[in-house]
C-alpha positions as CSV (number, residue, x, y, z in Angstrom):
1,M,65.8,230.8,-2.3
2,I,68.9,229.2,-3.9
3,S,71.2,231.2,-6.2
4,R,73.3,229.6,-8.9
5,T,75.7,231.8,-10.9
6,V,77.7,230.4,-13.8
7,L,80.5,232.5,-15.2
8,P,82.5,230.4,-17.7
9,M,86.2,231.2,-18.3
10,T,87.1,229.6,-21.6
11,Y,90.2,228.9,-23.7
12,Q,88.9,227.8,-27.1
13,V,91.4,226.2,-29.5
14,Y,90.5,226.1,-33.2
15,N,92.6,223.2,-34.4
16,E,91.2,222.8,-38.0
17,S,90.6,226.4,-39.1
18,N,92.3,229.7,-39.6
19,L,90.7,231.2,-36.6
20,K,92.8,232.6,-33.8
21,D,92.3,230.8,-30.4
22,D,90.0,232.6,-27.9
23,W,90.5,233.2,-24.2
24,G,88.1,235.0,-21.9
25,V,84.9,235.0,-20.0
26,G,81.5,233.9,-21.4
27,D,78.0,235.1,-20.6
28,I,76.7,234.8,-17.1
29,V,73.7,232.6,-16.5
30,Q,72.1,233.5,-13.2
31,S,69.5,231.1,-11.9
32,L,67.3,231.7,-8.8
33,F,65.4,228.6,-7.4
34,F,62.5,229.0,-5.0
35,S,62.5,225.8,-3.0
36,P,60.7,224.4,0.1
37,S,62.9,225.0,3.2
38,K,62.7,221.2,4.0
39,T,63.4,218.2,1.9
40,S,60.2,216.1,1.2
41,E,59.6,212.9,3.2
42,S,60.9,210.9,0.2
43,G,64.2,212.8,0.3
44,I,63.5,214.9,-2.8
45,T,64.7,218.5,-3.1
46,W,63.3,220.7,-5.8
47,G,63.2,224.3,-6.9
48,V,61.8,226.4,-9.7
49,G,62.4,230.0,-10.8
50,P,64.0,232.3,-13.5
51,A,67.2,231.9,-15.5
52,I,68.7,235.1,-16.6
53,L,71.3,235.5,-19.4
54,L,73.6,238.4,-19.1
55,P,75.9,239.3,-22.1
56,T,79.2,239.5,-20.3
57,A,81.4,237.6,-22.8
58,S,84.8,239.2,-23.4
59,E,84.9,237.9,-27.0
60,K,82.0,237.7,-29.4
61,T,82.7,234.0,-30.1
62,L,82.4,233.2,-26.3
63,G,78.8,234.6,-25.9
64,A,75.5,235.4,-27.4
65,D,75.8,239.3,-27.2
66,Q,72.2,239.6,-25.9
67,Y,70.1,239.4,-22.8
68,G,67.9,236.4,-22.2
69,L,65.2,235.2,-19.8
70,G,63.4,231.9,-19.1
71,P,62.3,229.3,-16.6
72,T,64.6,226.9,-14.8
73,F,64.1,223.9,-12.4
74,V,66.2,221.5,-10.4
75,I,65.2,218.2,-8.7
76,L,67.6,215.9,-6.8
77,K,67.7,213.2,-4.1
78,Q,70.6,212.7,-1.7
79,T,71.1,209.5,0.2
80,H,74.2,207.7,1.8
81,G,76.7,210.0,0.0
82,W,74.9,209.8,-3.4
83,T,73.3,212.8,-5.2
84,V,71.2,212.1,-8.3
85,G,69.1,214.6,-10.1
86,A,68.7,217.0,-13.0
87,L,68.8,220.8,-13.7
88,A,67.2,222.3,-16.8
89,N,66.3,225.7,-18.2
90,H,65.1,227.4,-21.4
91,I,66.2,230.9,-22.3
92,W,64.7,233.2,-24.9
93,G,66.4,236.3,-26.1
94,V,64.7,239.5,-24.8
95,E,67.0,242.2,-26.1
96,H,69.2,241.8,-29.1
97,D,70.4,243.5,-32.4
98,D,67.8,243.4,-35.2
99,D,70.1,241.5,-37.5
100,V,70.6,238.6,-35.0
101,D,68.1,235.9,-34.1
102,A,66.9,236.0,-30.6
103,I,68.2,233.1,-28.5
104,S,66.0,230.1,-28.0
105,S,68.0,227.6,-26.1
106,T,67.2,224.6,-23.9
107,F,69.8,223.3,-21.4
108,V,69.4,219.9,-19.6
109,Q,71.9,218.6,-17.0
110,P,71.3,215.2,-15.5
111,F,73.9,214.4,-12.8
112,V,75.1,211.8,-10.4
113,S,77.8,212.1,-7.8
114,Y,79.2,210.4,-4.7
115,T,80.7,212.4,-1.8
116,Y,83.2,210.6,0.5
117,P,83.4,211.3,4.2
118,N,86.5,213.5,3.7
119,S,84.4,215.8,1.5
120,T,85.8,214.6,-1.8
121,T,83.2,214.3,-4.5
122,V,83.3,212.3,-7.8
123,G,80.7,213.4,-10.3
124,L,79.4,212.5,-13.7
125,N,77.0,214.7,-15.8
126,T,76.1,215.9,-19.2
127,E,75.4,219.5,-20.2
128,T,73.2,219.2,-23.3
129,T,72.2,222.4,-25.0
130,Y,69.8,222.5,-27.9
131,D,69.6,225.6,-30.0
132,W,66.1,225.9,-31.4
133,N,67.1,228.4,-34.1
134,S,69.8,226.2,-35.7
135,E,68.1,222.9,-34.6
136,E,71.5,221.7,-33.4
137,A,72.7,220.3,-30.0
138,T,75.9,219.9,-28.1
139,M,76.4,217.3,-25.4
140,P,79.6,217.4,-23.4
141,V,80.0,214.6,-20.9
142,N,81.9,215.6,-17.7
143,L,83.8,213.5,-15.1
144,T,84.9,215.7,-12.2
145,V,86.6,215.3,-8.8
146,T,86.2,218.1,-6.2
147,K,87.0,218.7,-2.6
148,V,85.7,221.2,-0.1
149,I,88.5,223.3,1.5
150,N,88.3,226.0,4.1
151,L,90.2,229.1,3.0
152,N,90.2,231.7,5.9
153,G,86.8,230.7,7.0
154,Q,85.3,230.5,3.4
155,L,84.3,227.1,2.3
156,I,85.2,226.5,-1.4
157,S,84.7,223.4,-3.6
158,V,87.8,223.2,-5.8
159,G,88.5,220.5,-8.4
160,A,89.1,219.5,-11.9
161,G,87.6,217.3,-14.6
162,A,87.7,215.8,-18.1
163,R,85.2,216.6,-20.7
164,Y,84.2,214.8,-24.0
165,W,81.8,216.2,-26.6
166,A,79.6,213.2,-27.4
167,D,77.5,215.4,-29.7
168,D,78.6,218.5,-31.4
169,H,78.1,220.7,-34.5
170,D,80.2,222.6,-37.0
171,A,80.6,225.8,-34.7
172,S,81.0,223.9,-31.4
173,P,84.0,222.5,-29.5
174,K,84.9,218.9,-30.4
175,G,86.8,216.0,-28.8
176,W,88.4,216.3,-25.4
177,G,88.6,219.2,-23.0
178,A,89.4,220.0,-19.4
179,R,87.8,222.1,-16.7
180,L,88.9,223.6,-13.4
181,I,86.2,224.2,-10.8
182,A,85.8,226.7,-7.9
183,S,82.5,227.0,-6.2
184,F,81.9,229.1,-3.1
185,V,79.9,227.3,-0.5
186,F,77.5,229.2,1.9
187,P,76.0,226.7,4.3
188,K,72.9,227.5,6.5
189,K,73.9,228.6,10.0
């Protein structure tokens, strides 16, 4: 079983409106992938399982304010420092206020990265989200650089990146953004 927890921390600037900027955490998306313990003969790794949305946003504008559940999958191939693959999920709202539409959202993340022998990784991906209720999509494109470091025996992948919204809608972020990355690494022993 592979666990993937995403807890976004966001600083959202509203340049062209009277809205006050938002800062805080978003909703947690917890994915659990059940995967074969060994890579296939062709070098493919895959996993399937549930994606769970937990309403943990500190500001209403940073989250959906409802619980959600749906399927997720990941498939990738690693060879000679390269990793190529895709991750996807669909989440439906399972508990929400009566005056709010239940979430129905598809997330697709194709990715490619190269890891150098010194454990520095350069990656490129998109994080396309399609909202089936509003029939609108967002598609930020991300270029990141990360490095695995050892902090008191705990491996952590730290890095930064640039983001550009190639597709957006009225209520979504636009233009350029930045991201800081910290991922704890728990290798098999």
